[in-house]
C-alpha positions as CSV (number, residue, x, y, z in Angstrom):
1,M,51.4,-76.5,-173.2
2,N,53.9,-73.7,-171.4
3,F,57.6,-74.0,-172.3
4,K,58.4,-71.2,-170.0
5,P,58.9,-73.3,-167.3
6,I,61.7,-75.7,-169.3
7,I,63.2,-72.6,-170.9
8,L,64.0,-70.8,-167.5
9,S,65.2,-74.1,-166.3
10,L,67.0,-75.1,-169.4
11,T,68.7,-71.0,-168.9
12,I,69.6,-72.1,-165.4
13,W,70.9,-75.5,-166.6
14,L,73.5,-73.9,-169.5
15,L,74.2,-71.3,-167.1
16,G,75.4,-72.9,-164.3
17,H,77.5,-75.7,-166.5
18,W,79.4,-72.5,-168.1
19,F,79.8,-71.0,-164.9
20,A,81.6,-74.6,-163.8
21,E,83.7,-74.6,-166.6
22,V,84.7,-71.0,-166.2
23,Q,85.2,-72.4,-162.7
24,A,87.2,-75.0,-163.7
25,Q,89.5,-73.0,-166.0
26,Q,91.2,-70.8,-163.1
27,P,94.3,-72.4,-160.6
28,S,92.4,-73.5,-157.1
29,F,94.9,-73.7,-154.8
30,S,95.2,-75.3,-151.0
31,L,97.7,-73.8,-148.8
32,E,99.4,-76.9,-149.1
33,E,99.6,-76.8,-152.9
34,S,100.3,-73.1,-152.8
35,V,103.5,-73.8,-151.1
36,N,104.3,-76.6,-153.6
37,Y,103.7,-74.9,-156.6
38,A,106.2,-72.0,-154.8
39,L,108.7,-74.3,-154.2
40,E,108.5,-75.3,-157.9
41,N,108.1,-71.8,-159.5
42,N,109.3,-69.1,-157.4
43,A,112.0,-67.2,-159.1
44,E,114.5,-67.4,-155.9
45,A,114.0,-71.4,-155.7
46,Q,114.0,-71.4,-159.1
47,S,118.0,-70.3,-158.9
48,A,118.9,-72.2,-155.5
49,R,118.1,-75.0,-157.9
50,L,120.1,-73.5,-160.4
51,E,123.3,-73.1,-158.4
52,I,123.3,-76.8,-157.4
53,Q,123.7,-77.8,-160.4
54,A,126.6,-75.6,-160.9
55,A,128.1,-76.6,-158.0
56,K,127.8,-79.9,-159.2
57,G,129.2,-79.3,-162.3
58,L,132.5,-77.5,-160.4
59,I,133.1,-81.4,-158.7
60,G,133.4,-82.5,-162.0
61,E,135.4,-79.5,-162.8
62,R,137.8,-80.1,-159.6
63,T,137.5,-84.3,-160.8
64,S,138.9,-83.8,-164.1
65,E,142.3,-82.3,-162.8
66,G,143.5,-85.1,-161.5
67,L,142.8,-87.4,-165.3
68,P,144.7,-87.5,-168.0
69,Q,144.9,-84.4,-170.3
70,I,145.3,-84.7,-173.9
71,T,146.5,-82.2,-176.2
72,T,147.4,-82.3,-180.3
73,R,148.2,-79.2,-182.1
74,V,148.8,-79.0,-186.2
75,N,150.6,-76.3,-186.7
76,T,151.8,-75.1,-191.1
77,T,154.3,-72.0,-191.2
78,K,155.8,-70.4,-194.3
79,N,158.5,-68.5,-195.1
80,L,158.1,-65.2,-196.7
81,V,161.6,-64.7,-196.6
82,V,163.7,-67.2,-195.8
83,P,165.9,-66.6,-193.0
84,I,170.1,-66.3,-194.3
85,T,172.0,-68.3,-191.6
86,P,175.9,-66.9,-191.2
87,F,178.1,-69.4,-192.0
88,P,181.9,-68.9,-192.4
89,A,183.4,-68.6,-195.9
90,Q,186.6,-71.1,-195.8
91,F,184.5,-74.2,-195.3
92,S,183.0,-73.7,-199.3
93,D,186.1,-71.8,-199.9
94,P,189.7,-72.7,-198.4
95,E,190.7,-69.6,-200.3
96,A,188.4,-67.5,-198.5
97,P,189.6,-64.6,-196.6
98,E,189.6,-65.4,-192.4
99,G,186.9,-63.9,-190.9
100,T,184.4,-63.6,-194.2
101,F,181.3,-65.3,-193.9
102,I,178.3,-65.8,-196.4
103,G,175.2,-66.5,-195.7
104,I,172.9,-69.8,-196.5
105,Q,169.4,-70.5,-196.2
106,F,168.7,-73.9,-194.0
107,S,165.0,-73.4,-193.0
108,P,162.7,-74.1,-195.6
109,V,159.9,-72.2,-197.0
110,Y,156.8,-74.3,-195.9
111,S,156.6,-76.8,-192.6
112,A,154.5,-79.1,-191.0
113,N,154.0,-80.2,-187.5
114,L,151.8,-82.4,-185.9
115,T,151.8,-82.6,-182.0
116,A,150.2,-84.5,-179.4
117,T,150.8,-84.2,-175.6
118,V,149.8,-86.7,-172.7
119,S,149.9,-85.5,-169.1
120,Q,149.0,-86.9,-165.6
121,M,149.1,-85.5,-162.5
122,I,151.0,-88.0,-160.1
123,F,151.1,-85.9,-157.0
124,N,149.8,-82.4,-156.0
125,G,148.3,-82.5,-152.5
126,S,146.1,-79.3,-153.6
127,Y,144.0,-81.3,-156.1
128,F,143.1,-83.5,-153.0
129,I,141.9,-80.7,-151.1
130,G,140.4,-79.1,-154.3
131,L,138.2,-82.3,-154.6
132,K,136.5,-82.3,-151.2
133,A,136.0,-78.3,-151.0
134,A,134.2,-78.3,-154.1
135,K,132.2,-81.3,-152.5
136,T,131.6,-79.2,-149.2
137,Y,130.9,-76.1,-151.1
138,K,128.2,-78.2,-152.4
139,Q,126.8,-79.2,-149.4
140,L,126.8,-75.1,-148.6
141,V,124.6,-74.4,-151.5
142,E,122.0,-76.8,-150.7
143,F,121.8,-75.2,-147.2
144,D,121.4,-71.9,-149.3
145,K,118.6,-74.0,-151.1
146,E,117.0,-75.1,-147.7
147,F,117.4,-71.4,-146.4
148,T,115.6,-69.9,-149.4
149,D,113.0,-72.8,-150.2
150,L,111.6,-71.8,-146.0
151,E,111.6,-67.8,-146.9
152,V,109.4,-68.7,-149.8
153,I,106.9,-71.0,-147.2
154,E,107.4,-68.2,-145.3
155,N,106.0,-65.5,-147.7
156,V,103.0,-67.7,-149.5
157,K,101.9,-69.3,-145.7
158,K,101.9,-65.1,-144.9
159,A,100.1,-64.4,-148.2
160,Y,98.2,-66.9,-148.1
161,F,96.5,-66.4,-144.4
162,S,96.3,-62.1,-145.7
163,V,94.1,-63.4,-148.9
164,L,92.1,-65.7,-146.3
165,V,91.2,-62.7,-143.7
166,S,90.5,-60.1,-146.5
167,E,88.5,-62.4,-148.0
168,E,86.3,-63.3,-144.9
169,R,86.3,-59.1,-144.1
170,E,85.1,-58.6,-147.5
171,T,81.9,-61.1,-146.9
172,L,81.3,-59.5,-143.3
173,I,81.3,-55.5,-145.1
174,Q,78.9,-56.5,-147.2
175,A,76.9,-58.2,-145.0
176,N,77.1,-54.9,-142.8
177,L,76.1,-53.1,-146.1
178,N,73.5,-55.4,-146.7
179,R,71.8,-54.7,-142.9
180,L,72.3,-51.1,-143.5
181,D,70.5,-51.6,-146.6
182,T,67.5,-53.0,-144.8
183,L,68.1,-50.6,-141.7
184,L,67.8,-47.4,-144.7
185,K,64.8,-49.0,-146.7
186,E,62.8,-49.3,-143.2
187,T,63.7,-46.5,-142.0
188,E,62.8,-44.5,-145.0
189,I,59.6,-46.2,-145.1
190,L,58.8,-44.9,-141.5
191,Y,59.8,-41.7,-142.0
192,E,57.5,-41.5,-145.7
193,E,54.6,-43.0,-143.3
194,G,55.9,-40.1,-140.0
195,F,57.1,-42.5,-137.8
196,A,61.1,-41.3,-138.2
197,E,62.8,-37.8,-138.6
198,K,64.8,-37.5,-141.7
199,I,68.3,-36.5,-139.9
200,D,67.4,-40.5,-139.4
201,V,67.4,-41.3,-142.6
202,T,70.6,-39.2,-143.2
203,R,72.1,-40.5,-140.5
204,I,72.3,-44.2,-141.5
205,R,72.4,-42.4,-145.2
206,V,76.0,-41.6,-144.7
207,Q,76.3,-44.9,-142.5
208,N,75.9,-46.5,-145.5
209,N,77.8,-45.0,-147.7
210,N,81.0,-45.2,-145.2
211,I,80.4,-48.4,-145.6
212,R,80.4,-49.2,-149.2
213,T,84.0,-47.1,-149.0
214,E,85.2,-50.0,-147.0
215,L,83.6,-53.0,-148.9
216,N,86.1,-50.7,-151.7
217,K,88.8,-50.8,-149.7
218,A,88.2,-54.5,-148.4
219,K,88.5,-55.4,-152.2
220,T,91.2,-53.8,-153.0
221,S,93.0,-55.3,-150.1
222,T,91.8,-58.5,-151.6
223,S,93.2,-58.2,-154.8
224,V,96.7,-56.8,-153.8
225,S,96.8,-59.9,-151.3
226,K,96.2,-62.0,-154.4
227,A,98.8,-60.3,-156.7
228,L,101.3,-60.3,-153.6
229,L,100.4,-63.9,-153.6
230,K,100.5,-65.1,-156.7
231,L,103.9,-63.3,-156.8
232,Q,105.4,-65.3,-154.1
233,M,104.6,-68.4,-156.0
234,G,105.6,-67.3,-159.2
235,L,101.7,-67.9,-160.8
236,P,101.3,-65.3,-163.5
237,E,100.3,-61.7,-162.5
238,E,97.3,-62.4,-165.9
239,E,96.5,-65.6,-164.0
240,E,93.1,-65.6,-161.7
241,I,93.8,-67.5,-158.5
242,V,91.3,-69.4,-156.1
243,L,92.0,-70.4,-152.9
244,T,90.5,-73.6,-151.8
245,D,91.3,-73.3,-148.1
246,K,89.3,-71.3,-145.8
247,L,89.6,-69.5,-142.5
248,D,87.8,-72.3,-140.9
249,D,90.2,-74.6,-141.7
250,F,92.2,-73.7,-139.8
251,T,91.4,-73.7,-136.4
252,Q,94.2,-76.1,-135.8
253,Y,96.8,-72.4,-136.0
254,L,94.8,-71.6,-133.0
255,D,95.6,-74.7,-131.0
256,T,99.6,-73.3,-129.8
257,Q,99.9,-75.7,-126.8
258,R,102.1,-78.0,-128.0
259,L,103.8,-75.1,-130.3
260,L,104.4,-73.2,-127.1
261,N,106.5,-76.3,-125.4
262,E,108.5,-77.2,-128.8
263,E,112.2,-77.2,-128.3
264,G,112.7,-76.8,-131.9
265,Q,115.1,-78.0,-134.5
266,Q,119.5,-76.7,-135.3
267,R,118.5,-73.9,-137.8
268,V,119.6,-73.9,-141.2
269,E,122.0,-70.8,-140.3
270,V,123.7,-72.7,-138.4
271,D,124.1,-75.2,-140.8
272,Q,125.4,-72.7,-143.0
273,I,128.4,-71.6,-140.7
274,N,129.7,-74.8,-140.2
275,T,129.9,-75.5,-143.8
276,N,131.6,-71.8,-144.2
277,Y,133.5,-72.8,-141.0
278,D,135.0,-76.6,-142.9
279,L,135.6,-74.8,-146.0
280,A,137.8,-71.8,-144.7
281,V,139.4,-75.0,-142.6
282,L,140.6,-76.3,-146.5
283,D,141.3,-73.0,-147.7
284,L,144.1,-73.2,-144.8
285,K,145.0,-77.0,-145.6
286,N,145.5,-76.4,-148.9
287,N,147.8,-73.2,-148.2
288,Q,149.6,-75.1,-145.7
289,I,150.0,-77.8,-148.6
290,Q,151.6,-76.0,-151.2
291,Y,155.0,-76.0,-149.5
292,M,155.3,-79.5,-150.3
293,P,156.6,-80.6,-154.3
294,R,154.5,-81.4,-156.8
295,L,155.0,-84.3,-159.6
296,D,153.5,-84.6,-162.8
297,A,154.3,-87.1,-166.1
298,N,154.1,-86.0,-169.7
299,Y,154.7,-87.8,-173.0
300,T,154.9,-86.0,-176.7
301,F,155.1,-87.5,-180.1
302,Q,156.0,-85.1,-182.5
303,R,155.7,-85.8,-186.4
304,N,157.7,-83.2,-189.0
305,A,157.6,-82.3,-192.5
306,F,159.4,-80.4,-194.7
307,G,159.3,-78.6,-198.3
308,G,160.1,-76.1,-200.9
309,N,156.2,-75.7,-201.9
310,F,152.8,-76.3,-200.3
311,S,152.2,-78.9,-202.5
312,N,155.2,-81.9,-201.5
313,L,154.8,-80.7,-198.1
314,W,152.7,-83.3,-197.5
315,S,152.9,-85.6,-200.4
316,G,157.1,-85.8,-199.1
317,D,158.1,-88.0,-196.5
318,W,156.9,-86.8,-192.2
319,F,159.7,-86.9,-189.4
320,T,158.7,-88.6,-186.1
321,G,160.1,-87.6,-182.8
322,S,159.0,-88.3,-178.8
323,I,159.5,-87.5,-175.3
324,V,158.7,-88.7,-172.4
325,G,159.2,-86.9,-168.4
326,V,158.7,-86.2,-165.7
327,T,158.4,-82.8,-163.8
328,L,159.2,-82.4,-160.1
329,E,158.3,-78.5,-159.1
330,I,159.4,-77.9,-155.7
331,P,157.7,-74.6,-154.1
332,I,161.5,-72.5,-151.9
333,F,160.0,-69.0,-151.4
334,D,157.2,-66.8,-152.9
335,G,157.8,-64.0,-151.2
336,F,155.6,-65.5,-147.6
337,L,152.6,-65.2,-149.8
338,K,151.5,-68.4,-149.1
339,K,152.2,-67.6,-145.1
340,H,149.9,-63.9,-145.4
341,K,146.7,-66.3,-147.0
342,I,147.2,-68.6,-144.4
343,Q,146.9,-66.3,-141.4
344,Q,144.0,-64.5,-143.8
345,Y,142.1,-68.1,-143.7
346,R,142.3,-68.3,-139.2
347,V,141.1,-64.9,-139.1
348,Q,138.1,-65.9,-141.3
349,M,137.7,-68.9,-139.1
350,R,137.6,-67.1,-135.8
351,Q,135.1,-64.6,-137.5
352,L,133.0,-67.8,-138.0
353,E,133.4,-69.3,-134.7
354,V,131.8,-65.4,-133.5
355,Q,129.4,-65.3,-135.9
356,K,127.4,-68.6,-135.2
357,E,128.3,-68.1,-130.8
358,F,125.7,-64.6,-132.0
359,T,123.7,-66.7,-134.3
360,L,122.7,-69.0,-131.5
361,Q,122.5,-66.6,-129.1
362,N,120.0,-64.6,-131.5
363,I,117.8,-67.7,-132.6
364,Q,117.4,-68.2,-128.6
365,L,116.3,-64.8,-128.6
366,E,114.0,-65.0,-131.7
367,K,112.3,-68.0,-130.3
368,F,111.2,-66.1,-127.0
369,Q,110.2,-63.0,-128.8
370,A,108.1,-65.6,-131.3
371,K,106.4,-66.9,-128.2
372,Q,105.6,-63.8,-126.5
373,N,104.3,-62.5,-129.6
374,L,101.9,-65.5,-130.5
375,I,100.9,-65.3,-126.2
376,N,100.2,-61.9,-127.0
377,S,98.4,-62.5,-129.8
378,L,96.0,-65.4,-128.8
379,Q,95.3,-63.2,-126.3
380,E,94.6,-60.3,-128.4
381,L,92.3,-62.2,-130.4
382,E,90.4,-63.9,-127.4
383,V,89.4,-60.4,-126.7
384,Q,88.5,-59.1,-130.0
385,K,86.4,-62.1,-130.5
386,E,84.8,-61.0,-127.5
387,N,84.7,-57.4,-128.0
388,R,82.9,-58.5,-131.6
389,D,80.0,-60.9,-129.9
390,L,79.6,-57.8,-127.7
391,A,79.4,-55.5,-130.9
392,L,77.1,-57.4,-132.7
393,E,74.7,-58.0,-129.2
394,V,74.8,-54.7,-129.0
395,F,73.9,-53.7,-132.4
396,N,71.1,-56.3,-133.0
397,M,69.4,-55.0,-129.3
398,A,69.9,-51.1,-130.8
399,K,68.0,-52.0,-133.6
400,I,65.2,-53.9,-132.0
401,K,64.7,-51.0,-129.6
402,Y,64.5,-48.5,-132.6
403,Q,61.8,-51.1,-134.1
404,E,59.3,-51.0,-131.3
405,G,59.9,-47.0,-131.0
406,V,61.4,-47.4,-127.6
407,G,65.1,-46.7,-129.2
408,S,67.0,-43.7,-131.0
409,N,67.8,-44.3,-134.5
410,L,71.9,-42.9,-133.5
411,E,72.2,-45.6,-131.2
412,V,71.6,-47.6,-134.3
413,V,73.6,-45.8,-135.9
414,E,76.8,-45.7,-133.7
415,A,75.9,-49.7,-132.3
416,D,76.7,-50.1,-136.5
417,A,80.0,-48.2,-135.9
418,T,81.2,-50.1,-133.1
419,L,80.0,-53.2,-134.8
420,K,82.7,-52.5,-137.9
421,E,85.6,-51.9,-135.1
422,A,85.0,-54.3,-133.5
423,E,84.8,-56.6,-136.5
424,T,87.9,-54.9,-138.2
425,N,89.8,-55.4,-135.3
426,Y,89.1,-59.0,-134.7
427,F,90.4,-59.5,-137.9
428,S,93.5,-57.6,-137.2
429,A,94.4,-59.7,-134.5
430,L,93.1,-63.3,-135.8
431,Y,95.7,-62.5,-139.0
432,D,98.5,-61.1,-136.7
433,T,97.8,-64.8,-135.1
434,F,98.1,-66.6,-137.9
435,I,101.7,-64.7,-138.7
436,A,103.0,-65.4,-134.9
437,R,102.5,-69.0,-135.3
438,V,104.2,-68.7,-138.2
439,D,106.9,-67.2,-137.3
440,L,107.4,-69.4,-134.0
441,E,107.7,-72.3,-136.3
442,K,110.4,-70.3,-138.6
443,A,112.4,-69.6,-134.9
444,L,111.9,-73.7,-134.2
445,G,113.0,-74.5,-137.1
446,I,110.4,-76.6,-137.9
447,L,108.6,-74.4,-140.6
448,K,107.4,-76.1,-143.9
């Protein structure tokens, strides 16, 4: 019985199974999955989420200022040298000369004090404004996170397309190399049989070497593009990554008529300026309201003990005392401090108004430029696609003519060089088109 076919089939099955397991271990991502992964793991996106948590803590901090404040304190002291208080000598000795004094120790050697204090803010205009400012600041942080997320999405999309274009270009260069390898072998056979010259072989070998160099460059470009994509995604550099999407999956990116007619939505940059303006208004009101009085209520409970030594300090009598009161704080004159602060915030508000106006104008310009860039990129892509098809047709014709003996080897080499250049230009135009679309989506405020 012949076991070779069985062994060969088993070997192929095992190798296929092993290769499938290796592929399964490598993380694979579509464009959407890459974006979602980046929004969770990108360093800047994580920092923006943490900033929101900090803003929530700030709201809690401002809220706690209006709640009762309770503190306790325990204090124990020992007079290493008990202070001497001068006392008129005549109180203890009527016959003592007038103007003479004796020293008496009034302070105990040991003393202990237990104090509990409760204070409650009754009215403070700055409290309510500060609480509203903290909530407004949280809104600003959320807009900042949205802005950061948009930058992450933009960078991931561009890096993803860069990898796809690099991989496709690498595949085509490999196909060109295979085509030249075949042509080189055929020309060498013709040379050995006397139907071709040495220079024909040399030309193709030179072109073959150039293609191999281009292939190495393309592989390096793909590796660099993948490294950039992993960096934008927050994926560890040592991890291998497989892209499940292909260029053919993004044919809808070339259908841009609806996008070119889109008016877009309000950009997050405008929301950021509006929120900063609200914060400036609140800062202005906070300084204005500080001209009003502040009223607080407080209560203090005390227990005091005294002793000649440390042991009887705690076992002796404790004396109780308590105090209740209100504190009214009325600002009278601060050297025009609040006046100058109010002036600064009014200037800041005016600056934000100017900044908003400029930002709106800049957004309109970005929309116009992005639309024109996309239109130009689409036109360039169409031209380069036609050039690539024509260059491929010319190469095939030159090869057929050479094989039939009615064309020269030089025509084949030149046609191959032209084809290679046309393919490079095509993929460059294709990448520019993808990037132009992403830029337009960002300019319109619909990038997601």
